[in-house]
C-alpha angles and dihedrals in degrees: 000000000000091000089055100040103033112005091165089072091067099035115107120246122237090269090057097250119121114261090226115042112245093223092058090048091050092050091049093050092046102042105028101035097027090229111157117230115239111259128198118244122248125223116249113262099195134044120209114254092246096045093129091055092047092051092049092049091048090050093052092046089053092049091048094051093045090051096042094047093038092231111189118239092242090062095059103107123185092345088147090059096053 
């Protein structure tokens, strides 16, 4: 929206610094518009005690649905990341 309505706010000055400080823009978006800032995700630190059982159950649920719905092998996407 800013790029469309007021692109000069984000354009760098001749010295290379932004004409509108990024921190002020972040505070405005967060406090005035209640827009959350994007946060990076953190890796999980703990596994549940029954993680092996949960993985096995998830695997069998996946196999069951693939078989029941006759999902073709070419449609399996990111199954190795699940």
